C-alpha positions in Angstrom: 20.1 -9.6 3.1 18.3 -8.6 -0.1 21.1 -6.1 -1.0 23.6 -9.0 -0.8 21.4 -11.3 -2.9 20.8 -8.6 -5.5 24.4 -7.4 -5.7 25.7 -10.9 -5.7 23.6 -12.0 -8.7 24.8 -11.3 -12.3 22.7 -8.8 -14.1 21.5 -7.2 -10.8 22.9 -4.2 -8.9 21.8 -3.0 -5.5 22.2 0.8 -5.7 20.9 1.6 -2.1 19.5 0.0 1.0 17.8 2.0 3.8 16.4 1.0 7.2 13.6 3.6 7.1 11.7 5.8 4.7 12.8 9.1 6.2 13.9 11.5 3.4 12.7 8.8 0.9 12.5 11.3 -2.0 16.1 12.4 -1.5 17.3 8.8 -1.1 15.6 7.5 -4.2 16.7 10.6 -6.2 20.3 10.0 -5.2 20.5 6.3 -6.1 17.9 6.2 -9.0 16.7 2.6 -8.8 14.6 0.9 -11.4 12.9 -1.3 -8.8 12.4 -0.7 -5.1 11.8 -3.6 -2.7 9.7 -1.9 0.0 9.0 -3.3 3.5 5.7 -2.2 5.1 6.8 -2.3 8.8 9.3 0.5 9.2 9.7 3.2 11.9 8.2 6.6 11.1 6.8 6.5 7.6 5.6 3.0 6.8 6.1 1.3 3.5 2.6 1.9 2.2 2.9 5.7 2.9 6.4 5.6 1.3 5.0 3.9 -1.8 2.4 6.6 -2.2 5.1 9.3 -1.8 7.5 7.6 -4.3 4.7 7.2 -6.9 3.9 10.9 -6.7 7.6 11.9 -7.2 8.9 9.0 -9.3 5.9 7.4 -11.2 8.2 5.3 -13.4 9.9 3.5 -10.4 8.6 0.0 -9.9 7.8 -0.8 -6.3 7.5 -4.3 -5.0 6.2 -4.7 -1.4 8.1 -7.4 0.4 6.7 -8.1 3.8 5.4 -10.7 6.3 1.9 -9.3 6.2 -0.7 -11.4 4.3 -3.8 -9.6 5.5 -6.2 -8.3 2.8 -6.2 -4.7 4.1 -2.4 -4.3 3.8 -2.6 -5.9 0.3 -5.4 -3.6 -0.8 -3.7 -0.5 0.7 -0.4 -1.3 -1.0 -1.9 -1.8 -4.4 -4.1 1.3 -4.0 -0.9 3.3 -3.0 0.7 2.3 -6.3 2.7 -0.9 -5.6 3.5 -2.9 -8.7 3.8 -6.2 -6.8 3.5 -7.8 -3.4 5.6 -10.7 -2.2 6.2 -12.3 1.1 9.6 -12.2 2.9 9.6 -15.9 3.2 9.8 -16.2 -0.6 12.9 -18.1 -1.8 15.8 -16.0 -3.1 15.1 -17.1 -6.7 11.4 -15.9 -6.4 12.6 -12.5 -5.1 14.9 -12.1 -8.1 12.1 -13.2 -10.4 9.8 -10.6 -8.8 12.4 -7.8 -9.3 12.8 -8.8 -12.9 9.0 -9.1 -13.5 8.4 -5.7 -12.0 11.3 -4.2 -14.1 9.6 -5.6 -17.2 6.2 -4.1 -16.3 4.7 -7.1 -14.6 2.9 -7.4 -11.3 4.7 -10.0 -9.3 2.8 -11.6 -6.4 3.2 -14.6 -4.1 0.5 -17.2 -5.0 -1.3 -16.7 -1.7 -1.3 -13.0 -2.2 -2.6 -13.3 -5.8 -5.5 -15.5 -4.5 -6.4 -12.9 -1.9 -6.2 -10.1 -4.5 -8.6 -11.9 -6.8 -10.9 -12.4 -3.9 -10.9 -8.6 -3.2 -11.7 -7.8 -6.8 -14.5 -10.4 -6.8 -16.0 -8.8 -3.7 -15.7 -5.3 -5.4 -17.6 -6.7 -8.5 -20.6 -7.8 -6.5 -20.8 -4.8 -4.0 -23.5 -2.3 -4.9 -22.5 1.4 -5.4 -22.6 3.7 -2.4 -24.6 6.9 -2.5 -23.0 9.2 0.1 -25.6 12.0 -0.1 -27.5 12.3 3.1 -25.8 9.4 4.9 -22.9 11.4 6.5 -22.3 14.8 7.9 -19.5 17.0 6.5 -16.9 15.8 9.0 -17.6 12.2 8.2 -17.4 12.9 4.5 -14.0 14.5 5.0 -12.8 11.5 7.0 -14.2 9.1 4.4 -12.2 10.8 1.6 -9.0 10.7 3.7 -9.6 7.0 4.4 -10.1 6.3 0.7 -6.9 8.3 0.0 -5.0 5.9 2.2 -4.2 8.2 5.1 -3.6 6.7 8.6 -5.9 7.7 11.5 -3.0 9.7 12.9 -2.5 11.7 9.6 -6.3 12.2 9.3 -6.3 13.6 12.8 -3.5 16.0 12.0 -5.1 17.1 8.8 -8.4 17.9 10.5 -6.9 19.1 13.9 -8.8 16.5 15.9 -7.8 13.6 18.1 -7.1 10.1 16.8 -9.9 8.9 19.1 -12.3 11.2 17.4 -11.2 9.9 14.0 -11.7 6.3 15.3 -15.2 7.2 16.5 -16.2 8.6 13.1 -14.7 5.7 11.3 -16.6 3.3 13.4 -19.9 5.1 12.5 -18.9 5.2 8.8 -18.2 1.5 8.8 -21.5 0.7 10.6 -23.5 2.9 8.2 -21.9 1.2 5.1 -22.0 -2.3 6.6 -18.2 -2.8 6.2 -15.6 -3.9 8.7 -12.3 -2.7 7.2 -10.7 -0.2 4.9 -10.4 -2.6 2.0 -14.2 -3.4 2.2 -14.9 0.3 2.3 -12.6 0.8 -0.7 -14.3 -2.0 -2.6 -17.7 -0.5 -2.0 -16.6 3.0 -2.9 -14.9 1.9 -6.1 -18.2 1.0 -7.7 
């Protein structure tokens, strides 16, 4: 639908549309877009992981997350991964085109409800005291904590450390309890101080 909207609008050109993020580096290298509209919920590599990969390989490509997810953790993870903007799929066609233009011009387009949640996240980060990790965690928990902050999924953390996903979840639960947080974005806000 977006490819028709973009290609059918003067001044815009859809150079590629893909159902998944498999071979994302090859795909983006072959079509060389200025702006990528990225969905979060895709099979295989999700849009947040794909955003991180693209920013590593193509730092100048502007990425706007376009999704149905309004939860704060997805917003925080997307921004942390390098997304330039975050809009909802229910946005009217004109707003989608405006978001693409805004991102192309160096802006950070956001749906108003997302902007409100983002401001809330930054306010929380501003009042959260810094975290001293020394002595609070064992070496395994510190490794897992760094991977969480790096944005890796539980599955990828498990693969990196050659442990089960259940073991990762167990450690994450203990880390969250120790730091008095309930989600990855609260952890990131606390760690960013």
